[in-house]
C-alpha positions as CSV (number, residue, x, y, z in Angstrom):
1,M,310.3,192.6,68.8
2,K,307.4,190.3,68.0
3,Q,307.0,191.9,64.5
4,L,310.7,191.4,63.8
5,F,310.5,187.8,64.8
6,V,307.5,187.2,62.4
7,L,309.4,189.0,59.6
8,V,312.5,186.8,60.1
9,L,310.3,183.7,60.2
10,I,308.6,184.6,56.9
11,L,311.9,185.3,55.2
12,F,313.3,182.0,56.5
13,L,310.4,179.9,55.4
14,G,310.4,181.7,52.0
15,F,314.1,180.9,51.6
16,K,313.5,177.2,52.3
17,S,310.8,177.0,49.7
18,F,312.7,178.4,46.8
19,A,316.4,178.0,47.6
20,Q,316.8,174.8,45.6
21,V,315.1,176.3,42.5
22,E,315.5,179.9,41.4
23,Y,314.1,181.7,38.4
24,V,317.0,183.8,37.0
25,A,315.9,185.1,33.6
26,R,312.7,185.3,31.6
27,F,311.6,186.4,28.1
28,E,308.1,186.5,26.7
29,V,306.3,187.1,23.5
30,E,302.7,188.2,23.5
31,T,300.5,185.7,21.7
32,D,297.0,184.3,21.8
33,F,296.5,181.7,24.5
34,F,295.8,178.9,22.0
35,D,298.1,180.0,19.1
36,P,300.6,177.4,17.9
37,L,303.4,176.9,20.4
38,F,307.0,178.0,19.7
39,E,309.4,175.2,19.3
40,T,312.8,175.9,21.0
41,I,316.2,174.3,20.3
42,P,319.7,175.1,21.5
43,T,322.3,176.9,19.4
44,N,326.0,177.5,20.0
45,Q,325.2,180.9,21.5
46,G,321.8,180.3,23.1
47,L,318.4,179.4,21.7
48,I,316.2,179.7,18.6
49,S,312.4,179.7,19.1
50,F,310.1,179.4,16.1
51,R,306.6,178.6,14.8
52,T,304.3,179.2,11.8
53,L,301.2,181.3,12.4
54,S,298.1,181.9,10.3
55,K,297.7,185.5,9.3
56,K,294.0,185.4,9.7
57,A,291.5,182.9,11.1
58,F,290.3,180.2,8.6
59,N,293.1,181.3,6.2
60,N,295.8,178.9,4.9
61,R,298.3,181.8,4.5
62,R,301.0,181.6,7.1
63,T,304.1,183.4,8.3
64,F,307.2,182.0,9.9
65,Q,308.2,183.7,13.1
66,Y,311.4,183.2,15.1
67,F,313.6,184.9,17.6
68,I,317.1,184.2,18.8
69,S,318.1,184.3,22.5
70,D,321.5,184.3,24.2
71,L,322.3,182.4,27.4
72,E,320.6,185.1,29.5
73,L,317.5,185.1,27.3
74,N,318.3,188.5,25.8
75,T,317.0,188.8,22.2
76,D,316.7,191.3,19.4
77,G,313.1,190.6,19.0
78,L,310.7,188.7,16.7
79,I,311.6,188.2,13.0
80,E,309.0,187.2,10.4
81,L,309.5,185.5,7.0
82,P,306.9,184.7,4.4
83,V,305.6,181.1,3.9
84,R,304.3,179.9,0.5
85,D,300.5,179.8,0.4
86,G,299.0,176.6,1.6
87,F,302.3,175.4,3.2
88,D,303.0,174.6,6.9
89,M,306.1,173.6,8.9
90,V,306.5,169.8,9.2
91,G,310.2,169.5,10.3
92,F,313.3,171.3,11.3
93,D,317.0,170.8,12.0
94,L,320.0,172.9,13.0
95,E,323.3,172.4,11.1
96,G,326.1,174.7,12.3
97,D,325.0,178.3,12.0
98,F,322.2,177.4,9.5
99,F,318.7,176.6,10.7
100,H,316.5,174.6,8.3
101,V,312.8,174.3,8.2
102,L,310.8,171.8,6.1
103,F,307.5,173.0,4.7
104,Q,304.8,170.9,3.0
105,R,301.6,171.7,1.2
106,G,298.8,169.9,3.1
107,Y,299.2,166.6,5.0
108,S,299.1,164.3,2.0
109,T,302.1,162.0,1.3
110,T,302.2,163.6,-2.2
111,G,302.2,167.2,-0.9
112,E,304.8,169.5,-2.4
113,R,307.8,170.3,-0.1
114,Y,310.5,172.9,0.2
115,V,313.2,173.9,2.7
116,L,313.8,177.3,4.2
117,R,317.4,177.9,5.2
118,I,318.1,180.7,7.7
119,D,321.6,182.0,8.2
120,L,321.6,182.8,12.0
121,S,324.5,185.2,11.6
122,T,322.8,187.4,9.0
123,R,319.1,186.5,9.7
124,K,318.6,186.0,5.9
125,G,316.5,183.1,4.5
126,F,316.9,181.1,1.3
127,E,314.4,178.6,-0.2
128,Y,315.2,175.2,-1.8
129,G,312.7,173.1,-3.6
130,L,312.5,169.3,-2.9
131,S,311.5,167.2,-5.8
132,N,311.5,163.5,-6.8
133,L,311.1,162.2,-3.3
134,L,309.0,159.1,-2.5
135,D,305.4,159.6,-1.5
136,M,305.8,158.9,2.2
137,E,304.4,159.9,5.6
138,L,307.3,161.8,7.1
139,A,308.8,160.9,10.5
140,E,312.1,162.7,10.5
141,F,314.0,165.5,8.8
142,L,317.7,166.1,9.2
143,V,320.3,168.2,7.3
144,Q,324.0,167.4,7.1
145,N,326.6,168.9,4.8
146,N,324.1,170.6,2.6
147,S,322.2,167.3,2.2
148,V,318.6,166.7,3.4
149,I,317.9,163.3,5.1
150,V,314.2,162.4,5.1
151,M,312.7,159.3,6.8
152,G,309.2,158.1,6.6
153,V,306.7,155.3,5.7
154,A,305.9,154.5,2.1
155,D,303.3,151.7,1.5
156,T,303.5,150.7,5.2
157,R,307.3,150.2,4.9
158,P,310.1,152.4,6.2
159,A,312.2,154.4,3.7
160,V,315.1,156.9,3.9
161,Q,316.3,159.2,1.2
162,V,319.1,161.7,0.9
163,Y,318.5,164.9,-1.2
164,D,321.5,167.0,-2.2
165,L,320.5,170.7,-2.1
166,D,323.3,171.7,-4.5
167,D,322.9,169.2,-7.4
168,K,319.3,168.2,-6.6
169,S,320.2,164.4,-6.7
170,V,318.2,161.9,-4.7
171,H,319.6,158.7,-3.2
172,T,317.4,156.0,-1.7
173,L,319.0,153.9,1.0
174,Q,319.2,150.2,0.4
175,G,318.5,147.7,3.1
176,I,315.8,149.8,4.7
177,Y,312.5,149.1,2.8
178,G,311.0,145.8,3.9
179,N,308.3,144.0,5.8
180,D,308.5,143.6,9.6
181,T,311.1,146.4,9.7
182,Q,311.1,149.4,11.9
183,I,313.6,152.3,12.1
184,L,314.5,153.0,15.7
185,Q,317.0,155.8,15.4
186,I,318.9,158.0,12.9
187,R,322.2,159.6,14.1
188,K,324.2,162.2,12.2
189,M,328.0,161.6,12.1
190,P,329.5,164.8,10.8
191,E,332.9,163.9,11.9
192,I,333.1,161.3,9.2
193,E,330.5,162.7,6.8
194,S,328.1,159.9,7.3
195,F,325.1,158.9,9.3
196,Q,323.7,155.8,11.0
197,V,320.3,154.1,10.9
198,V,319.3,151.6,13.6
199,L,316.8,149.0,12.4
200,S,314.7,146.3,14.1
201,R,313.7,143.4,11.9
202,K,312.0,140.1,12.5
203,G,313.4,137.1,10.8
204,Q,311.8,134.0,9.3
205,Y,311.2,132.4,12.7
206,R,310.0,135.7,14.2
207,E,313.2,136.2,16.1
208,R,314.3,139.8,16.3
209,E,317.6,141.2,15.0
210,I,319.0,144.7,15.4
211,I,320.9,146.2,12.5
212,I,323.2,149.2,12.7
213,N,323.9,150.5,9.2
214,T,326.3,153.4,8.4
215,Y,325.8,155.3,5.1
216,D,327.6,158.1,3.4
217,L,325.7,161.1,2.0
218,E,325.3,159.5,-1.4
219,G,323.4,156.6,0.2
220,N,326.2,154.1,-0.1
221,L,326.3,151.5,2.7
222,L,329.7,151.8,4.5
223,R,329.2,149.3,7.3
224,D,326.5,147.0,8.7
225,I,326.4,145.4,12.1
226,K,323.8,142.6,12.7
227,V,322.9,141.8,16.3
228,N,321.1,138.5,15.7
229,Q,322.4,136.6,18.7
230,F,321.5,138.1,22.0
231,G,321.5,136.5,25.5
232,D,319.5,133.3,26.1
233,P,316.8,132.0,23.8
234,D,314.1,133.8,25.9
235,Q,315.9,137.1,25.7
236,E,315.9,139.8,23.0
237,I,316.5,143.5,22.6
238,M,313.4,145.5,23.4
239,E,314.8,149.0,22.8
240,A,318.0,150.4,21.4
241,L,319.7,153.8,22.0
242,L,322.9,154.3,20.1
243,L,325.3,156.8,21.6
244,P,327.7,159.1,19.7
245,M,331.0,157.6,18.5
246,R,334.2,158.1,20.5
247,G,337.1,157.5,18.2
248,Y,336.1,154.2,16.5
249,Q,334.2,152.9,19.6
250,Q,330.5,153.1,20.2
251,T,328.0,152.0,22.8
252,M,324.3,151.0,22.5
253,I,322.1,150.8,25.6
254,G,318.5,149.7,26.1
255,S,316.1,147.2,27.8
256,F,315.8,143.5,27.1
257,G,313.3,140.8,27.7
258,L,310.8,139.0,25.4
259,E,308.5,141.3,23.4
260,R,305.8,138.8,22.5
261,R,305.1,138.3,26.2
262,D,305.6,142.0,27.2
263,Y,308.2,140.6,29.5
264,Y,311.1,143.0,30.6
265,Q,314.1,141.6,32.4
266,G,316.5,144.5,32.7
267,M,319.1,146.6,30.8
268,Y,321.9,145.8,28.5
269,L,325.1,147.7,27.5
270,M,326.7,146.8,24.2
271,D,330.2,148.0,23.4
272,I,331.0,148.0,19.6
273,N,334.6,148.2,18.3
274,E,335.9,149.6,15.0
275,F,335.5,146.2,13.4
276,G,331.8,145.9,14.2
277,E,332.4,143.3,16.8
278,F,330.4,143.7,20.0
279,E,330.4,142.7,23.6
280,T,327.2,142.7,25.7
281,K,326.7,143.1,29.4
282,L,323.2,142.3,30.9
283,Y,321.9,143.8,34.1
284,T,318.8,142.6,36.0
285,L,317.0,143.6,39.2
286,E,319.7,141.6,41.0
287,D,322.2,144.4,39.9
288,F,319.8,147.2,40.9
289,P,319.2,147.0,44.7
290,N,317.5,150.4,44.7
291,F,315.0,149.7,41.9
292,F,312.1,149.9,44.2
293,N,313.2,153.1,46.0
294,Y,310.2,154.9,44.7
295,L,308.0,152.8,47.1
296,N,307.6,153.2,50.9
297,E,309.8,151.1,53.1
298,R,307.2,148.3,53.6
299,S,306.3,148.0,49.9
300,K,310.0,148.1,48.9
301,A,310.9,145.3,51.3
302,R,308.1,143.1,49.9
303,K,309.3,143.7,46.3
304,D,312.9,143.0,47.4
305,R,311.9,139.7,48.9
306,E,310.2,138.7,45.6
307,V,313.3,139.5,43.7
308,M,315.4,137.4,46.1
309,R,313.1,134.4,45.8
310,N,313.4,134.5,42.0
311,I,317.2,134.7,42.3
312,E,317.3,131.7,44.7
313,K,315.4,129.7,42.2
314,N,317.8,130.7,39.4
315,R,315.1,132.7,37.6
316,V,315.6,136.1,36.2
317,P,313.2,138.4,38.1
318,S,310.9,140.2,35.8
319,I,310.1,143.9,35.6
320,R,306.3,144.4,35.3
321,N,304.9,146.9,32.8
322,V,307.1,148.8,30.3
323,Y,310.8,149.6,31.1
324,S,311.8,152.2,28.5
325,I,315.1,153.9,28.1
326,R,314.8,157.6,27.8
327,Q,318.3,159.1,27.9
328,A,322.0,158.2,28.3
329,I,324.9,160.5,29.0
330,E,328.4,159.4,28.5
331,T,331.3,161.0,30.3
332,P,335.0,160.0,30.2
333,E,334.5,158.0,33.4
334,A,330.9,156.7,33.3
335,Y,327.5,156.3,31.7
336,Y,324.4,157.9,33.3
337,V,321.3,156.1,32.1
338,Y,317.6,157.1,32.6
339,F,314.7,154.7,32.2
340,D,310.9,155.3,32.7
341,H,308.7,152.6,34.1
342,Y,305.0,152.9,33.1
343,N,301.9,150.9,32.5
344,I,299.5,151.0,29.5
345,I,296.1,151.4,31.1
346,N,293.8,152.0,28.1
347,S,294.6,150.2,24.8
348,R,291.8,151.8,22.8
349,G,292.4,149.2,20.1
350,N,295.2,147.0,18.8
351,F,298.0,149.5,19.2
352,R,300.7,147.2,20.7
353,T,302.7,146.5,17.6
354,P,303.1,150.0,16.1
355,Y,303.2,151.9,19.4
356,S,305.2,149.6,21.7
357,P,308.6,151.1,22.7
358,M,310.4,148.9,20.1
359,G,308.1,150.4,17.4
360,M,308.7,154.0,18.4
361,Y,311.2,156.0,16.4
362,R,313.6,157.8,18.8
363,Y,313.9,161.5,18.1
364,D,317.3,163.1,18.6
365,R,316.8,164.8,22.0
366,F,320.3,166.3,21.9
367,N,319.0,168.8,19.3
368,R,315.5,169.4,20.6
369,F,313.8,170.8,23.7
370,G,310.5,170.1,25.2
371,Q,308.0,167.3,24.8
372,N,308.2,165.7,21.4
373,I,304.4,165.6,21.3
374,F,304.6,169.2,20.0
375,D,307.0,168.3,17.2
376,P,305.2,169.3,14.0
377,I,305.7,165.8,12.4
378,Y,304.3,164.1,15.4
379,M,301.4,166.6,15.6
380,N,300.5,165.8,11.9
381,R,300.4,162.1,12.9
382,L,298.2,162.9,15.8
383,G,295.7,164.5,13.4
384,S,295.1,161.3,11.5
385,P,291.9,159.4,12.4
386,Q,293.8,156.1,12.6
387,F,296.2,157.5,15.2
388,N,293.4,159.0,17.3
389,Q,291.6,155.6,17.4
390,L,294.7,153.8,18.5
391,Q,296.2,156.4,20.9
392,P,296.6,154.7,24.3
393,E,296.8,156.1,27.8
394,Y,299.7,155.6,30.1
395,S,300.2,155.5,33.8
396,Y,303.8,156.5,34.7
397,I,305.0,154.7,37.8
398,S,308.6,155.7,38.4
399,A,311.9,157.0,36.8
400,H,315.1,155.0,37.2
401,F,318.7,156.2,37.1
402,I,321.9,154.2,36.8
403,K,325.5,155.2,36.9
404,L,327.8,152.6,35.2
405,G,331.6,152.7,35.3
406,K,333.4,152.2,32.0
407,D,334.4,148.7,33.3
408,G,330.7,147.9,33.3
409,K,330.2,147.8,37.0
410,V,327.1,149.5,38.6
411,I,328.4,152.4,40.7
412,W,324.9,153.4,41.9
413,D,321.2,153.1,41.0
414,N,318.2,154.9,42.3
415,A,314.6,155.7,41.5
416,A,312.0,158.6,41.7
417,T,308.3,158.3,41.8
418,F,305.9,159.6,39.2
419,D,303.0,159.0,41.7
420,D,300.9,157.3,39.0
421,L,300.8,160.1,36.6
422,N,298.2,159.4,33.9
423,T,298.8,160.9,30.4
424,E,298.7,160.2,26.7
425,I,302.3,161.2,26.3
426,R,304.5,158.1,25.5
427,M,307.7,160.0,24.9
428,A,310.1,161.2,27.6
429,F,308.8,164.4,29.3
430,G,311.3,164.3,32.1
431,D,314.9,165.4,31.7
432,I,318.1,164.7,33.7
433,A,321.1,166.8,34.5
434,V,324.5,165.6,35.7
435,I,326.5,168.2,37.5
436,G,329.6,166.7,39.2
437,D,328.4,164.4,41.9
438,E,324.8,165.9,41.7
439,F,322.0,164.3,39.6
440,Y,318.7,165.9,38.9
441,H,315.4,164.8,37.3
442,A,312.7,167.4,36.5
443,Y,309.4,167.3,34.7
444,V,306.2,169.4,34.7
445,R,302.9,168.0,36.2
446,D,299.8,170.2,35.9
447,D,301.2,173.7,36.7
448,E,304.2,172.7,38.9
449,I,307.7,171.6,38.4
450,R,308.4,168.2,40.0
451,L,312.1,167.8,41.0
452,A,314.2,164.9,42.3
453,Y,317.8,165.3,43.5
454,F,320.5,162.8,44.2
455,K,324.0,163.3,45.6
456,N,326.6,160.6,44.9
457,G,323.6,158.4,44.0
458,E,321.8,158.9,47.4
459,K,318.4,160.4,47.2
460,V,318.1,163.8,48.9
461,F,314.5,164.5,47.8
462,D,312.0,163.2,45.4
463,N,308.9,164.6,43.7
464,L,309.5,168.0,45.2
465,E,306.7,170.4,44.1
466,V,308.0,173.7,42.9
467,E,305.6,176.5,42.0
468,I,306.0,178.2,38.6
469,E,306.7,181.9,39.4
470,L,307.2,185.2,37.7
471,M,310.2,187.4,38.3
472,D,308.2,190.6,38.2
473,E,306.5,191.0,41.6
474,T,304.0,193.5,40.1
475,Q,302.5,190.7,37.9
476,R,300.8,187.4,38.7
477,I,299.9,184.3,36.8
478,A,296.2,184.2,36.0
479,E,296.3,180.9,34.2
480,N,298.9,178.5,32.9
481,N,298.1,176.6,29.7
482,M,299.1,173.4,31.3
483,E,299.3,171.3,28.1
484,T,302.1,173.6,26.8
485,L,304.3,173.6,29.9
486,S,307.6,171.8,29.4
487,I,311.0,171.8,31.1
488,S,314.3,170.6,29.7
489,H,317.9,170.7,30.8
490,W,319.8,173.5,29.1
491,F,323.4,173.7,30.3
492,G,325.2,173.5,33.6
493,R,322.7,173.7,36.5
494,F,320.2,175.5,34.3
495,Y,316.9,174.2,33.0
496,L,314.6,175.9,30.5
497,L,310.9,176.1,31.2
498,T,308.6,177.1,28.3
499,G,304.9,177.4,27.7
500,T,302.0,179.9,27.4
501,Q,300.4,181.8,30.2
502,R,297.8,184.5,30.9
503,I,299.4,187.2,33.0
504,R,297.6,189.8,35.2
505,Y,299.4,193.2,35.6
506,Q,298.7,196.8,36.4
507,K,298.9,199.6,33.8
508,E,300.4,203.0,34.4
509,D,297.0,204.5,35.2
510,G,296.5,201.9,38.0
511,S,293.9,199.9,36.2
512,G,294.2,196.1,35.9
513,A,294.8,194.3,32.6
514,S,295.9,190.9,31.3
515,K,298.1,189.6,28.5
516,E,298.7,186.2,27.0
517,V,302.3,185.3,26.4
518,F,304.7,182.5,25.3
519,F,307.5,182.5,27.8
520,L,311.0,181.2,28.3
521,S,312.3,180.9,31.9
522,K,315.8,180.1,32.8
523,V,315.7,178.0,36.0
524,M,318.6,177.3,38.2
525,V,318.7,174.2,40.4
526,A,320.8,173.9,43.6
527,G,319.8,170.8,45.5
528,D,322.5,171.3,48.1
529,L,320.5,174.3,49.5
530,Y,317.6,172.1,50.2
531,Q,316.5,171.9,53.9
532,P,313.8,169.4,54.8
533,E,310.8,170.6,56.8
534,D,310.4,169.4,60.4
535,G,309.5,165.7,60.5
536,Q,311.0,165.0,57.1
537,E,314.2,163.2,56.4
């Protein structure tokens, strides 16, 4: 009887530990522990994972490897295609059933480039040369309607060009190249065969204006919207995230404050109509009563009193440190917005202008998985001596989540702690999921998943530590390559965990062995199954 009780207790405790997170599928490819990481992006049917790999050590000859997975991570195996001698992958994009990879010879701005197009239905690849482009340091590569869109920096100024793969014509966008100008975002608009470029530009008196330009695929300017009047004189747009169009309407969301003072005041929501007219709503800490929910009760109460004192004195309460928008999801009824709150703790030089949030180009996370630090274009920038000298360190404090109704009213807000996570990653490494009235936030810290869960805006748990596990009980994890681990929301209540590991297993003869793998794990989250341990609320 006593043994039965112990067994039931073990099973019960085990159920409580993993019920809210379950590993439901896994696929792995054997690889050397420090080989280049596979990039992974979603397709209509599942995933495509890919990388370039040197054939031999100290050899510039590479091969392109990829595999295609369905929604259960089933795959037909690894496929290899040749890469021209001396070339390496520097960009990629998915357009329908065609996957495009940009290759460049070396890392010079004058390096020769070509595009590999892979038909995902036939697995066949075709090469297209790119010529007559500007000598620029690449920062983005997109493909739309058989045209390549490249963005980069030429002579310290931004530039965007469109290259037609059919007739090999090149179109350089007007209104982009200029001093004190930064490109914040590029969005493809396939529904109207055009794309948008969001610019930040400083005027004659150092005031900042945001410009939203729409171009066709021949580089012609179709529409420009200038946001040169915003809020009060001591308020300006700090960040801008433009959401997809719905009909002829569009929304832009971000933080506002005063950049020259590193002074953040809150969030704005800008509705743009078909005529380019816009209406802006501003939200401060007065609108976010749960902003400090990442603190304990005593600390939160002290912060709330500070906010109230500022409000009573008719002052806008400030948000200390950086308040950076990470993601926004629009549904027919509401907007779900995710901000990170972090501190820059080691400047390592005068980085503030080029590496502040406003100076950071926003990758299209709807088409990419994982931490953008592993994006090949970003990795090439990391390799430059100038970048290494200026790369700062960040201390992440908290993540903030807001649900806004379409009428602009705050339905709920809440926060989760990062517990002072120190890192050199300045891009979003957490990812949110909205499933009915459930809201999740997940990221990887060291070799664990950290999960936060909210129900109808109420926090159920925060910073829950979830061990990374294998599905095969005869194997165990000998070592996680922690710098490669990344988790992103995939679909429904499923996240995708990726990275490299060293696995210990037993061979048929009973002897022990190890293997090094790149893996994909399909992870299901079910916060409703969470049961707090005794003494926890």
